[in-house]
Every structure is written in structure tokens, then in C-alpha cells.
LOMI-997766 format. One record per residue: residue number from 1; residue in one letter; x, y, z of N, C-alpha, C in turn. Coordinates in Angstrom, 2 decimals, padded with zeros to 5 digits, m for minus. Layout:
k,r,n_c1,n_c2,n_c3,ca_c1,ca_c2,ca_c3,c_c1,c_c2,c_c3
NUM,A,X,Y,Z,X,Y,Z,X,Y,Z
...
END
This chain:
k,r,n_c1,n_c2,n_c3,ca_c1,ca_c2,ca_c3,c_c1,c_c2,c_c3
1,X,180.72,099.44,101.12,179.42,100.10,101.14,179.50,101.44,100.44
2,X,178.42,101.87,099.83,178.41,103.14,099.11,178.50,104.30,100.08
3,X,179.08,105.38,099.63,179.16,106.59,100.42,177.77,107.20,100.52
4,X,177.30,107.45,101.73,175.97,108.01,101.91,175.99,109.51,101.71
5,X,174.88,110.04,101.25,174.77,111.48,101.06,174.66,112.17,102.41
6,X,175.17,113.38,102.48,175.43,113.98,103.78,174.40,114.91,104.35
7,X,173.22,114.43,104.69,172.32,115.27,105.47,172.99,115.69,106.76
8,X,173.86,114.81,107.29,174.54,115.12,108.54,175.53,116.27,108.36
9,X,175.97,116.51,107.13,176.93,117.57,106.89,176.28,118.95,106.87
10,X,174.96,118.98,106.89,174.27,120.25,106.77,173.74,120.76,108.09
11,X,174.16,120.13,109.19,173.76,120.62,110.50,172.46,120.02,110.98
12,X,172.29,120.05,112.30,171.09,119.48,112.89,169.83,120.22,112.48
13,X,169.97,121.51,112.12,168.79,122.27,111.73,168.11,121.71,110.52
14,X,168.89,121.42,109.49,168.32,120.86,108.27,167.76,119.47,108.53
15,X,168.50,118.66,109.26,168.02,117.32,109.62,166.71,117.41,110.38
16,X,166.64,118.32,111.34,165.42,118.47,112.13,164.24,118.86,111.27
17,X,164.46,119.75,110.31,163.36,120.17,109.43,162.89,119.02,108.55
18,X,163.85,118.27,108.02,163.48,117.14,107.16,162.75,116.07,107.97
19,X,163.24,115.82,109.17,162.59,114.82,110.02,161.16,115.25,110.33
20,X,160.97,116.51,110.65,159.62,117.01,110.96,158.69,116.84,109.75
21,X,159.18,117.17,108.57,158.36,117.02,107.36,157.93,115.56,107.18
22,X,158.86,114.65,107.41,158.53,113.23,107.24,157.61,112.73,108.34
23,X,157.78,113.24,109.55,156.90,112.84,110.65,155.48,113.34,110.41
24,X,155.33,114.49,109.77,153.99,114.98,109.39,153.36,114.01,108.39
25,X,154.19,113.53,107.46,153.69,112.55,106.50,153.27,111.26,107.20
26,X,154.03,110.85,108.22,153.66,109.66,108.97,152.31,109.81,109.66
27,X,152.05,110.99,110.17,150.75,111.25,110.80,149.64,111.16,109.76
28,X,149.88,111.71,108.57,148.89,111.62,107.49,148.66,110.15,107.11
29,X,149.75,109.40,107.03,149.62,107.98,106.71,148.81,107.26,107.77
30,X,149.12,107.50,109.04,148.42,106.78,110.09,146.93,107.13,110.13
31,X,146.61,108.37,109.88,145.18,108.75,109.83,144.46,107.95,108.75
32,X,145.12,107.75,107.63,144.52,106.96,106.55,144.41,105.49,106.96
33,X,145.45,104.97,107.59,145.43,103.57,108.02,144.32,103.31,109.02
34,X,144.10,104.27,109.92,143.03,104.14,110.90,141.67,104.14,110.21
35,X,141.53,104.99,109.23,140.27,105.06,108.49,139.98,103.76,107.76
36,X,141.03,103.09,107.30,140.89,101.85,106.54,140.94,100.60,107.42
37,X,141.05,100.78,108.76,141.18,099.65,109.69,142.35,098.74,109.32
38,X,143.43,099.35,108.91,144.58,098.59,108.43,145.39,097.99,109.57
39,X,146.17,096.98,109.23,147.11,096.36,110.16,148.50,096.42,109.53
40,X,149.44,097.02,110.24,150.78,097.22,109.71,151.81,096.62,110.66
41,X,152.75,095.86,110.10,153.86,095.31,110.88,155.16,095.70,110.20
42,X,156.01,096.43,110.91,157.32,096.82,110.40,158.38,096.09,111.22
43,X,159.19,095.29,110.56,160.28,094.57,111.20,161.58,095.33,110.97
44,X,162.30,095.64,112.05,163.58,096.33,111.92,164.67,095.45,112.54
45,X,165.57,095.01,111.69,166.67,094.16,112.09,167.99,094.87,111.80
46,X,169.09,094.25,112.18,170.40,094.81,111.90,171.42,094.36,112.93
47,X,172.67,094.62,112.65,173.74,094.26,113.58,173.63,095.09,114.85
48,X,174.28,094.63,115.92,174.35,095.41,117.15,175.01,096.75,116.84
49,X,174.40,097.81,117.35,174.94,099.14,117.14,174.53,099.81,115.84
50,X,173.66,099.18,115.08,173.30,099.72,113.77,172.32,100.89,113.84
51,X,171.73,101.14,115.01,170.84,102.30,115.15,169.37,101.99,115.15
52,X,169.01,100.76,115.50,167.60,100.38,115.49,166.78,101.20,116.47
53,X,167.26,101.33,117.72,166.50,102.05,118.75,166.24,103.50,118.35
54,X,167.29,104.18,117.88,167.15,105.58,117.51,166.21,105.77,116.33
55,X,166.28,104.86,115.38,165.38,104.94,114.22,163.94,104.76,114.63
56,X,163.68,103.78,115.47,162.31,103.53,115.93,161.78,104.69,116.74
57,X,162.64,105.27,117.57,162.23,106.42,118.38,161.72,107.55,117.51
58,X,162.43,107.86,116.44,162.00,108.96,115.55,160.79,108.55,114.72
59,X,160.69,107.29,114.42,159.56,106.81,113.62,158.24,106.96,114.36
60,X,158.22,106.64,115.64,156.96,106.63,116.40,156.73,107.90,117.21
61,X,157.69,108.83,117.18,157.68,109.98,118.07,156.37,110.75,118.07
62,X,155.76,110.93,116.90,154.53,111.73,116.82,153.35,110.91,116.31
63,X,153.49,109.59,116.31,152.36,108.75,115.93,151.46,108.52,117.13
64,X,150.24,108.11,116.89,149.26,107.92,117.96,149.73,106.83,118.92
65,X,149.96,107.17,120.19,150.42,106.16,121.15,149.38,105.07,121.41
66,X,148.14,105.39,121.18,147.08,104.41,121.40,147.04,103.35,120.30
67,X,147.52,103.72,119.11,147.41,102.82,117.96,148.77,102.35,117.46
68,X,149.83,102.68,118.19,151.19,102.32,117.79,151.85,101.52,118.90
69,X,152.47,100.39,118.55,153.15,099.57,119.54,154.54,099.19,119.04
70,X,155.48,099.12,119.96,156.82,098.61,119.66,157.04,097.37,120.51
71,X,157.42,096.28,119.85,157.70,095.03,120.58,159.16,094.66,120.39
72,X,159.87,094.52,121.49,161.27,094.09,121.47,161.35,092.74,122.17
73,X,161.52,091.66,121.43,161.53,090.31,122.05,162.61,090.17,123.11
74,X,162.24,089.55,124.21,163.17,089.28,125.29,163.61,087.81,125.22
75,X,164.50,087.43,126.11,164.90,086.02,126.19,163.67,085.17,126.45
76,X,163.43,084.12,125.67,162.22,083.32,125.84,162.17,082.65,127.21
77,X,160.95,082.56,127.74,160.74,081.87,129.01,160.84,080.36,128.80
78,X,160.86,079.63,129.89,160.90,078.16,129.80,159.67,077.65,129.05
79,X,158.54,078.30,129.28,157.30,077.89,128.59,157.39,078.16,127.09
80,X,157.90,079.34,126.74,158.02,079.68,125.33,158.99,078.76,124.61
81,X,160.00,078.30,125.31,160.97,077.39,124.70,160.32,076.10,124.21
82,X,159.16,075.74,124.80,158.49,074.50,124.41,157.46,074.72,123.30
83,X,157.22,075.97,122.94,156.18,076.30,121.97,156.71,076.22,120.54
84,X,155.76,076.17,119.59,156.08,076.43,118.19,156.77,077.78,118.13
85,X,157.87,077.88,117.41,158.71,079.07,117.47,157.92,080.36,117.23
86,X,157.08,080.38,116.23,156.36,081.61,115.89,155.27,081.95,116.90
87,X,154.90,080.99,117.73,153.81,081.20,118.68,154.08,082.36,119.62
88,X,155.34,082.54,120.01,155.66,083.62,120.95,155.50,085.01,120.34
89,X,155.44,085.07,119.00,155.31,086.36,118.33,153.86,086.68,117.95
90,X,153.05,085.65,117.78,151.68,085.84,117.30,150.87,086.80,118.18
91,X,150.96,086.72,119.52,150.17,087.65,120.34,150.52,089.12,120.12
92,X,151.66,089.39,119.53,152.10,090.77,119.33,151.82,091.30,117.93
93,X,151.21,090.48,117.07,150.87,090.92,115.73,149.79,092.00,115.80
94,X,149.73,092.88,114.80,148.76,093.98,114.84,147.32,093.52,114.65
95,X,146.43,094.18,115.39,145.00,094.06,115.16,144.57,095.25,114.31
96,X,143.28,095.34,114.00,142.79,096.44,113.18,143.19,097.78,113.79
97,X,143.63,098.70,112.95,144.02,100.07,113.32,145.40,100.14,113.97
98,X,146.11,099.04,114.10,147.39,099.07,114.81,148.59,099.12,113.86
99,X,149.55,099.93,114.27,150.83,100.04,113.61,151.87,099.48,114.58
100,X,152.42,098.33,114.26,153.32,097.63,115.19,154.72,097.56,114.59
101,X,155.71,097.83,115.43,157.11,097.72,115.02,157.77,096.65,115.87
102,X,158.44,095.72,115.23,159.25,094.72,115.93,160.70,095.20,115.92
103,X,161.22,095.51,117.10,162.62,095.86,117.26,163.37,094.55,117.47
104,X,163.80,093.96,116.38,164.19,092.55,116.25,162.91,091.71,116.23
105,X,163.03,090.50,115.79,161.81,089.74,115.51,162.12,088.25,115.51
106,X,161.28,087.50,114.76,161.54,086.07,114.62,162.87,085.83,113.89
107,X,163.42,086.86,113.28,164.71,086.70,112.60,165.88,086.60,113.56
108,X,165.63,086.72,114.86,166.68,086.41,115.84,167.25,085.02,115.59
109,X,166.37,084.12,115.16,166.80,082.73,114.95,167.79,082.62,113.81
110,X,167.65,083.47,112.80,168.55,083.42,111.65,169.81,084.23,111.88
111,X,169.85,085.03,112.95,170.99,085.88,113.22,171.71,085.50,114.50
112,X,171.37,086.21,115.58,172.12,086.03,116.83,172.01,084.61,117.39
113,X,170.83,083.98,117.30,170.70,082.62,117.83,171.55,081.64,117.04
114,X,171.63,081.86,115.76,172.43,080.97,114.90,173.92,081.17,115.18
115,X,174.36,082.41,115.19,175.79,082.70,115.35,176.29,082.36,116.75
116,X,175.48,082.63,117.76,175.90,082.42,119.14,175.63,081.00,119.63
117,X,175.02,080.16,118.80,174.77,078.78,119.19,173.58,078.61,120.12
118,X,172.68,079.61,120.16,171.49,079.51,121.01,170.42,078.63,120.36
119,X,170.57,078.35,119.09,169.65,077.47,118.38,170.47,076.42,117.63
120,X,169.94,075.23,117.53,170.65,074.15,116.83,170.56,074.37,115.32
121,X,171.42,073.68,114.58,171.36,073.76,113.12,169.99,073.31,112.62
122,X,169.43,072.31,113.26,168.11,071.81,112.85,167.04,072.87,113.08
123,X,167.10,073.57,114.21,166.12,074.62,114.50,166.25,075.77,113.50
124,X,167.47,076.14,113.17,167.69,077.22,112.21,167.17,076.83,110.84
125,X,167.45,075.62,110.42,166.99,075.16,109.12,165.47,075.09,109.06
126,X,164.87,074.64,110.13,163.41,074.58,110.18,162.82,075.99,110.06
127,X,163.43,076.94,110.76,162.96,078.33,110.68,163.06,078.87,109.26
128,X,164.22,078.70,108.63,164.42,079.23,107.28,163.47,078.59,106.27
129,X,163.08,077.37,106.53,162.12,076.69,105.66,160.70,077.19,105.89
130,X,160.38,077.58,107.13,159.00,077.90,107.49,158.65,079.38,107.41
131,X,159.65,080.28,107.49,159.33,081.68,107.67,158.65,082.32,106.47
132,X,159.03,081.95,105.26,158.40,082.56,104.09,156.92,082.18,104.00
133,X,156.55,080.89,104.11,155.12,080.57,104.13,154.36,081.26,105.26
134,X,155.01,081.41,106.41,154.38,082.10,107.55,154.09,083.55,107.19
135,X,155.07,084.23,106.62,154.87,085.64,106.25,153.87,085.78,105.12
136,X,153.90,084.87,104.18,152.92,084.91,103.09,151.51,084.77,103.63
137,X,151.34,083.95,104.64,150.03,083.78,105.28,149.58,085.09,105.94
138,X,150.50,085.77,106.62,150.16,087.05,107.26,149.73,088.08,106.22
139,X,150.47,088.14,105.12,150.15,089.12,104.08,148.81,088.80,103.42
140,X,148.57,087.52,103.16,147.28,087.12,102.58,146.12,087.49,103.49
141,X,146.37,087.46,104.79,145.31,087.79,105.75,145.11,089.29,105.89
142,X,145.95,090.09,105.22,145.74,091.53,105.20,146.74,092.37,105.97
143,X,147.75,091.76,106.56,148.76,092.53,107.28,149.76,093.11,106.27
144,X,149.98,094.41,106.36,150.99,095.07,105.54,152.34,094.88,106.22
145,X,153.21,094.08,105.62,154.48,093.71,106.24,155.64,094.39,105.53
146,X,156.50,095.06,106.30,157.70,095.69,105.76,158.90,095.21,106.58
147,X,160.01,094.88,105.90,161.19,094.36,106.59,162.41,095.21,106.23
148,X,163.06,095.76,107.27,164.24,096.59,107.07,165.44,095.99,107.81
149,X,166.59,096.05,107.16,167.84,095.61,107.80,168.81,096.77,107.76
150,X,169.24,097.23,108.95,170.20,098.33,109.04,171.60,097.74,108.96
151,X,172.31,098.06,107.89,173.64,097.51,107.63,174.70,098.52,108.04
152,X,175.76,098.05,108.68,176.77,098.92,109.25,178.15,098.32,109.02
153,X,179.16,099.16,108.86,180.51,098.65,108.66,181.11,098.22,109.99
154,X,182.12,097.36,109.92,182.77,096.87,111.14,183.41,098.01,111.92
155,X,184.03,098.94,111.23,184.68,100.07,111.89,183.68,100.90,112.68
156,X,182.54,101.18,112.06,181.52,102.00,112.74,180.89,101.24,113.90
157,X,180.70,099.93,113.72,180.14,099.15,114.82,181.05,099.18,116.04
158,X,182.34,098.98,115.83,183.29,099.00,116.95,183.23,100.34,117.68
159,X,183.14,101.42,116.93,183.07,102.75,117.51,181.82,102.91,118.38
160,X,180.69,102.44,117.88,179.43,102.60,118.63,179.36,101.68,119.84
161,X,179.85,100.47,119.70,179.82,099.56,120.85,180.76,100.04,121.95
162,X,181.87,100.65,121.57,182.78,101.21,122.57,182.10,102.35,123.31
163,X,181.33,103.16,122.59,180.63,104.30,123.21,179.64,103.83,124.26
164,X,179.09,102.65,124.08,178.14,102.12,125.06,178.80,101.89,126.42
165,X,180.07,101.59,126.40,180.76,101.29,127.67,181.26,102.55,128.36
166,X,181.35,103.67,127.62,181.89,104.89,128.21,180.84,105.96,128.46
167,X,179.73,105.90,127.75,178.67,106.90,127.91,177.67,106.38,128.95
168,X,177.52,107.07,130.09,176.59,106.59,131.13,175.14,106.53,130.68
169,X,174.80,107.27,129.61,173.42,107.25,129.12,173.18,106.08,128.16
170,X,174.25,105.39,127.78,174.10,104.28,126.84,174.45,102.93,127.43
171,X,174.86,102.92,128.70,175.34,101.67,129.29,174.26,100.60,129.36
172,X,172.98,101.03,129.42,171.90,100.05,129.48,171.85,099.20,128.21
173,X,172.43,099.72,127.11,172.43,098.98,125.85,173.50,097.89,125.82
174,X,174.52,098.04,126.66,175.64,097.11,126.63,175.24,095.74,127.14
175,X,175.71,094.69,126.47,175.38,093.33,126.87,176.55,092.41,126.52
176,X,176.56,091.20,127.10,177.63,090.25,126.77,177.69,089.92,125.28
177,X,176.55,090.06,124.59,176.51,089.78,123.16,177.37,090.77,122.38
178,X,177.49,092.00,122.91,178.26,093.04,122.22,179.70,092.59,121.99
179,X,180.28,091.94,122.99,181.69,091.54,122.89,181.92,090.60,121.72
180,X,180.91,089.80,121.39,181.06,088.84,120.29,180.70,089.44,118.93
181,X,180.08,090.63,118.94,179.58,091.20,117.70,180.68,091.40,116.66
182,X,181.80,091.99,117.08,182.89,092.20,116.13,183.78,090.96,115.99
183,X,183.92,090.20,117.08,184.73,088.98,117.01,184.14,087.99,116.01
184,X,182.82,087.94,115.94,182.13,087.02,115.05,181.57,087.75,113.83
185,X,182.22,088.82,113.43,181.76,089.66,112.33,181.46,088.84,111.07
186,X,182.40,087.99,110.67,182.22,087.24,109.43,181.11,086.20,109.55
187,X,180.96,085.63,110.74,179.87,084.68,110.95,178.52,085.38,110.84
188,X,178.45,086.59,111.38,177.21,087.37,111.26,176.96,087.75,109.80
189,X,178.02,088.09,109.07,177.86,088.43,107.65,177.32,087.24,106.86
190,X,177.88,086.07,107.14,177.42,084.86,106.44,175.97,084.55,106.78
191,X,175.61,084.69,108.06,174.23,084.44,108.47,173.28,085.45,107.83
192,X,173.70,086.71,107.77,172.89,087.77,107.13,172.65,087.44,105.66
193,X,173.71,087.08,104.95,173.57,086.81,103.52,172.66,085.61,103.26
194,X,172.79,084.58,104.10,171.93,083.41,103.95,170.48,083.76,104.26
195,X,170.30,084.58,105.28,168.95,085.02,105.65,168.30,085.78,104.50
196,X,169.04,086.73,103.91,168.49,087.48,102.78,168.11,086.54,101.64
197,X,169.03,085.65,101.29,168.82,084.78,100.13,167.60,083.87,100.30
198,X,167.34,083.45,101.53,166.28,082.46,101.75,164.96,083.05,102.26
199,X,164.97,084.33,102.68,163.74,084.86,103.29,163.25,086.16,102.66
200,X,163.93,086.65,101.62,163.41,087.80,100.88,162.49,087.27,099.80
201,X,161.26,087.73,099.80,160.28,087.20,098.84,159.37,088.32,098.37
202,X,158.57,088.04,097.37,157.76,089.07,096.72,156.84,089.78,097.70
203,X,156.23,089.04,098.62,155.29,089.64,099.56,155.99,090.45,100.65
204,X,157.26,090.15,100.91,157.99,090.87,101.97,159.48,090.83,101.67
205,X,159.94,091.64,100.71,161.37,091.66,100.41,162.15,092.37,101.51
206,X,163.43,092.07,101.61,164.29,092.78,102.55,164.70,094.12,101.95
207,X,164.54,095.17,102.75,165.03,096.49,102.39,166.28,096.77,103.23
208,X,167.38,097.02,102.58,168.66,097.22,103.26,168.95,098.71,103.36
209,X,169.37,099.16,104.55,169.65,100.58,104.79,171.10,100.74,105.25
210,X,171.90,101.48,104.50,173.25,101.81,104.96,173.12,102.75,106.15
211,X,173.63,102.35,107.30,173.36,103.11,108.51,174.60,103.62,109.23
212,X,175.72,103.73,108.52,176.90,104.32,109.15,176.64,105.77,109.56
213,X,175.80,106.46,108.80,175.39,107.82,109.15,173.95,107.73,109.66
214,X,173.81,107.80,110.98,172.52,107.51,111.60,171.38,108.38,111.08
215,X,171.62,109.68,111.00,170.55,110.60,110.63,170.07,110.36,109.20
216,X,171.02,110.09,108.32,170.67,109.78,106.93,169.83,108.51,106.88
217,X,170.25,107.47,107.61,169.54,106.20,107.62,168.10,106.37,108.11
218,X,167.93,107.15,109.18,166.59,107.37,109.73,165.67,108.02,108.70
219,X,166.17,109.07,108.06,165.35,109.78,107.09,164.98,108.89,105.91
220,X,165.96,108.14,105.42,165.69,107.32,104.23,164.76,106.16,104.54
221,X,164.87,105.58,105.73,163.95,104.51,106.09,162.52,105.04,106.16
222,X,162.35,106.20,106.78,161.00,106.76,106.87,160.47,107.10,105.48
223,X,161.33,107.66,104.62,160.91,107.96,103.24,160.43,106.71,102.53
224,X,161.20,105.64,102.67,160.83,104.40,101.98,159.54,103.82,102.53
225,X,159.38,103.86,103.83,158.15,103.35,104.43,156.94,104.11,103.91
226,X,157.05,105.42,103.86,155.96,106.24,103.33,155.71,105.94,101.86
227,X,156.79,105.76,101.11,156.66,105.49,099.67,155.95,104.18,099.40
228,X,156.01,103.25,100.35,155.43,101.92,100.14,153.92,101.88,100.36
229,X,153.33,103.00,100.76,151.89,103.08,100.99,151.27,104.17,100.12
230,X,150.01,103.98,099.76,149.23,105.03,099.12,148.32,105.65,100.17
231,X,148.31,106.97,100.25,147.43,107.67,101.19,147.14,109.07,100.67
232,X,146.02,109.66,101.06,145.63,110.97,100.53,146.62,112.07,100.90
233,X,146.77,113.02,099.97,147.59,114.22,100.18,149.05,113.88,100.45
234,X,149.50,112.81,099.86,150.89,112.40,100.01,151.81,113.37,099.28
235,X,152.87,113.79,099.95,153.87,114.66,099.33,154.90,113.78,098.65
236,X,154.73,113.59,097.35,155.59,112.66,096.61,157.05,113.08,096.62
237,X,157.31,114.38,096.70,158.69,114.86,096.69,159.45,114.44,097.95
238,X,158.73,114.27,099.05,159.37,113.91,100.31,159.59,112.41,100.44
239,X,158.90,111.64,099.62,158.90,110.19,099.83,159.63,109.47,098.70
240,X,160.79,109.99,098.36,161.64,109.35,097.35,162.96,108.95,098.02
241,X,163.08,107.72,098.47,164.31,107.30,099.15,165.51,107.31,098.21
242,X,166.67,107.59,098.76,167.92,107.62,098.01,168.39,106.18,097.79
243,X,168.45,105.71,096.54,168.86,104.31,096.28,170.31,104.03,096.64
244,X,171.11,105.06,096.88,172.48,104.86,097.34,172.52,104.50,098.82
245,X,171.44,104.81,099.53,171.36,104.56,100.97,170.46,103.38,101.28
246,X,169.35,103.25,100.58,168.36,102.21,100.85,167.98,101.52,099.55
247,X,168.00,100.20,099.58,167.67,099.44,098.38,167.04,098.11,098.76
248,X,166.29,097.55,097.85,165.72,096.22,098.04,166.78,095.19,097.69
249,X,166.99,094.23,098.59,168.03,093.22,098.40,167.81,092.41,097.13
250,X,168.92,092.11,096.45,168.90,091.20,095.31,170.06,090.22,095.47
251,X,170.06,089.19,094.66,171.12,088.18,094.72,172.51,088.78,094.46
252,X,172.55,089.88,093.72,173.84,090.45,093.35,174.33,091.52,094.31
253,X,173.58,091.78,095.39,173.91,092.89,096.27,175.31,092.79,096.85
254,X,175.70,091.62,097.31,177.03,091.47,097.91,178.13,091.59,096.87
255,X,177.94,090.95,095.71,178.94,091.02,094.66,179.15,092.46,094.18
256,X,178.10,093.24,094.24,178.18,094.64,093.81,178.73,095.55,094.89
257,X,179.08,094.97,096.05,179.64,095.78,097.13,178.62,096.62,097.86
258,X,177.37,096.20,097.85,176.32,096.99,098.48,176.09,096.61,099.93
259,X,176.74,095.54,100.40,176.61,095.10,101.79,177.94,095.19,102.51
260,X,177.90,095.47,103.81,179.12,095.53,104.61,179.78,094.15,104.62
261,X,181.08,094.10,104.36,181.77,092.83,104.27,182.27,092.39,105.65
END
């Protein structure tokens, strides 16, 4: 993975100022989205320990709580297990004026369910065949869809997952799945690469974020999200993501060493 630029090396003060500037831009964006009755869905995926929760927390911190929702899928109920796979997600899609973030999403099927054997090969293949037409339908209907994958190295993941077991404030994050995260590292890498290859499309490409440095990843994801929308009084200087940290996936990304191996 590329070496990320060091906002973290400049102290929390600089990071805090940059974060505040970007959060002000997010408020400006949301005011415009509300005026336009827009519907926004942001999908945030990534390996265990990649920083999804912290990124989402900073993303929504100063957005309107009435018009912003975060959905984190839980283990499906017996009833949901009998449904069309996407059916369990449809009730959580944004309505007019809503900004919705999925902290993990239907891509569970292409990642953890596939690697851990929670879904059959047939179910995974059906999902990979159906997800692009499903997303294209959402976009055609007017939903602004953005997909981010937080990529992390094996060394950093091990460090963060270990911290979950020793820090009393992080123990709620620890789960039996964590133990398999590093043991099945290569299986997860293979599933990730297949997911990118088969589900990145023109209407909703995968945006990959190097997240070994959490603060840098948070800032760059917010910058990219802002850059992907047009809104009044946009500060263009603040909304230029660093291509060394965040990039749109291409077929050559792995060969170029842009993904964690």
C-alpha cells in the first residue's frame, strides 16, 4: 500500500481544524440536498478494524439528526432468512431529504458471509449477479449512491483487533469473527478482489481508502464525498482528495500494489 500523507504527524490541532472545515462543508452540502429533496445512500465497507465506526461518527457528527440515519445490519432473523436477499435492506433506503449511511451493507454476502461460510456458493454467485442491476435501478430512481471500502494492512489490523480485547472502551466491538479476520486474511483478500471486479460499475464505482492512518482516511473520505456533489458556495480547495490515499478501483489496482495484500 502507498505511504499515506501525514496529517497525523501534525498534531491533533491541525487534524481538528481540517475536520471542522470539512464538517462545515458537509452542513452546506446537506442544506442543498434538503432543498433539492435529494436521497443519498453512502455504503461504507472494509475489513474488521479498518475504522468504519470512527469514520461514520465524524461524518455525521454535525449533520441534521432528523435527516441523517446510520444503518448497521444485524444478524438476519428467521423471517429475513426466507426473504429475497435485498428485501431486508429496502426498508432502510433513503426517502426524500434523507442522508443514509450503511455501516456494512448487502456486501456482507460478498465478504464475511462468503469467507465464513454463512452463505452458500450458489447464494454468493446469485448476489454477485444481481447486485449491479439492483444498484443501477436505485440510481435510475434518483438515489445518489456512493460506495467506500476502507483498506487496511494485516499488521495494522492485528494491532487494532488486539486493542479491542485490552481497552475496556472498545470491548463491545470484539466478536468471534475478529479471531478469524487475520487467520483468513488471504480468503478475505480474494473475496474483496472478486467483489471489486464484479460489482464496481459506472453508476456506483468502488472508492478505496487506505486507512492505516485513521485520521487521514477520515479526512480524505469526507473530501471525496464532498467532491462527488455539486452544491452552492463549495470550497473547492477543501474538496480535493489525495489520490495516494483514496482512489476509484480499477482492474490494475492490485497489480499496481494499491491494495493490501
